[in-house]
C-alpha positions as CSV (number, residue, x, y, z in Angstrom):
1,X,-1.6,-0.8,1.6
2,X,-2.1,-1.7,5.2
3,X,-2.4,-5.4,5.6
4,X,-2.3,-5.5,9.4
5,X,-5.8,-6.7,10.5
6,X,-5.6,-4.6,13.6
7,X,-3.8,-1.5,12.3
8,X,-6.9,0.6,13.2
9,X,-6.3,4.2,14.2
10,X,-2.7,4.2,13.1
11,X,-4.0,5.0,9.7
12,X,-4.0,8.6,10.8
13,X,-0.2,8.5,10.9
14,X,-0.1,8.3,7.1
15,X,-0.2,11.8,5.7
16,X,-3.4,12.9,3.8
17,X,-2.9,12.8,0.1
18,X,-0.9,9.6,0.1
19,X,-2.7,6.6,-1.5
20,X,-3.6,4.1,1.3
21,X,-4.8,0.6,0.7
22,X,-6.2,-1.1,3.9
23,X,-7.3,-4.6,4.6
24,X,-11.0,-4.7,5.4
25,X,-11.3,-6.1,8.9
26,X,-13.6,-5.1,11.7
27,X,-10.9,-3.1,13.5
28,X,-9.6,-1.4,10.3
29,X,-13.1,-0.7,8.9
30,X,-13.9,1.6,11.8
31,X,-10.7,3.6,11.4
32,X,-11.0,3.6,7.6
33,X,-14.6,5.0,7.7
34,X,-13.6,7.6,10.3
35,X,-10.5,8.8,8.4
36,X,-12.3,8.7,5.1
37,X,-15.1,10.9,6.5
38,X,-12.5,13.3,8.0
39,X,-10.4,13.5,4.8
40,X,-13.4,13.8,2.5
41,X,-14.2,17.1,4.2
42,X,-10.6,18.3,3.2
43,X,-10.8,17.4,-0.5
44,X,-12.9,15.3,-2.9
45,X,-10.4,12.5,-3.6
46,X,-8.9,11.1,-0.4
47,X,-6.9,8.2,-1.7
48,X,-8.3,5.6,0.7
49,X,-9.1,2.1,-0.6
50,X,-10.2,-0.9,1.4
51,X,-9.9,-4.5,0.2
52,X,-10.9,-7.9,1.3
53,X,-8.5,-10.8,1.9
54,X,-8.4,-14.4,3.0
55,X,-7.9,-14.1,6.8
56,X,-6.0,-17.4,6.8
57,X,-3.3,-16.1,4.4
58,X,-0.2,-14.2,5.4
59,X,0.3,-10.5,4.9
60,X,2.9,-11.3,2.3
61,X,0.2,-13.0,0.3
62,X,-2.1,-10.0,0.8
63,X,0.6,-7.6,-0.5
64,X,1.3,-9.7,-3.5
65,X,-2.4,-10.3,-4.3
66,X,-3.1,-6.5,-4.5
67,X,-0.1,-5.5,-6.7
68,X,-1.9,-5.9,-10.0
69,X,-4.8,-3.8,-8.8
70,X,-2.4,-1.1,-7.4
71,X,-0.6,-1.1,-10.7
72,X,-4.0,-0.7,-12.5
73,X,-4.8,2.4,-10.4
74,X,-1.3,3.9,-10.1
75,X,0.6,2.5,-13.1
76,X,1.6,3.8,-16.5
77,X,-1.9,3.3,-18.0
78,X,-3.6,5.4,-15.3
79,X,-1.0,8.1,-14.5
80,X,1.3,10.3,-16.5
81,X,3.6,9.9,-13.5
82,X,3.2,6.2,-12.4
83,X,4.1,4.8,-9.1
84,X,7.9,4.4,-8.7
85,X,8.2,3.8,-4.9
86,X,6.4,1.4,-2.6
87,X,6.8,1.7,1.2
88,X,5.9,-1.6,2.9
89,X,5.6,-1.7,6.7
90,X,5.5,-4.9,8.7
91,X,6.6,-7.4,6.1
92,X,10.2,-8.0,5.5
93,X,11.7,-8.3,2.0
94,X,11.5,-11.8,0.6
95,X,12.7,-13.3,-2.6
96,X,9.1,-14.0,-3.6
97,X,8.1,-10.3,-3.0
98,X,11.1,-9.2,-5.0
99,X,10.1,-11.5,-7.9
100,X,6.5,-10.2,-7.9
101,X,7.6,-6.5,-7.7
102,X,10.1,-7.1,-10.6
103,X,7.0,-7.8,-12.8
104,X,6.1,-4.2,-12.3
105,X,9.6,-2.8,-12.9
106,X,10.8,-2.6,-9.3
107,X,14.5,-3.4,-9.1
108,X,15.8,-1.8,-6.0
109,X,14.9,-2.2,-2.3
110,X,16.1,-1.0,1.0
111,X,15.2,-2.6,4.3
112,X,13.7,-0.4,7.0
113,X,13.0,-1.0,10.6
114,X,9.4,-2.1,9.9
115,X,9.7,-3.5,6.4
116,X,11.2,-2.1,3.2
117,X,11.1,0.5,0.4
118,X,11.2,-0.6,-3.2
119,X,11.8,1.6,-6.2
120,X,12.0,1.5,-9.9
121,X,13.5,3.8,-12.5
122,X,11.1,5.8,-14.6
123,X,11.6,8.1,-17.6
124,X,9.7,10.7,-15.7
125,X,8.9,11.3,-12.0
126,X,6.7,8.8,-10.3
127,X,4.1,8.9,-7.6
128,X,4.7,7.2,-4.2
129,X,2.3,4.6,-2.9
130,X,2.5,3.7,0.8
131,X,1.8,0.1,1.6
132,X,1.9,-0.8,5.2
133,X,1.7,-4.3,6.5
134,X,2.1,-5.9,9.9
135,X,1.0,-9.1,11.5
136,X,0.4,-9.3,15.2
């Protein structure tokens, strides 16, 4: 999940095959469409999803507002190996984020230079979902 409204071409830095969620802004839309076209040529399912947000809200709110949808697409009801790691770039860990992620079973986090990684324990191996966020 990329919630930086001007993330743009940096989307190419995220490896193909990793699920990417990107906020639909003019800058990001151009990069999203270009990368989607490039990666569609590589394989049928490219794992790119764009989503609309309230531009007046903070990226923390954007992250939290998409968690339910991400869980719907990558959770236990959709995958034999549901998501167990979330990599968030640009938004630092907050108590509010921790409370929301706990609703989905995430209990551990580690701060990174650009945000945090959160994990949960699963009975089987999980998939990794990269969520990137940054506010300029």
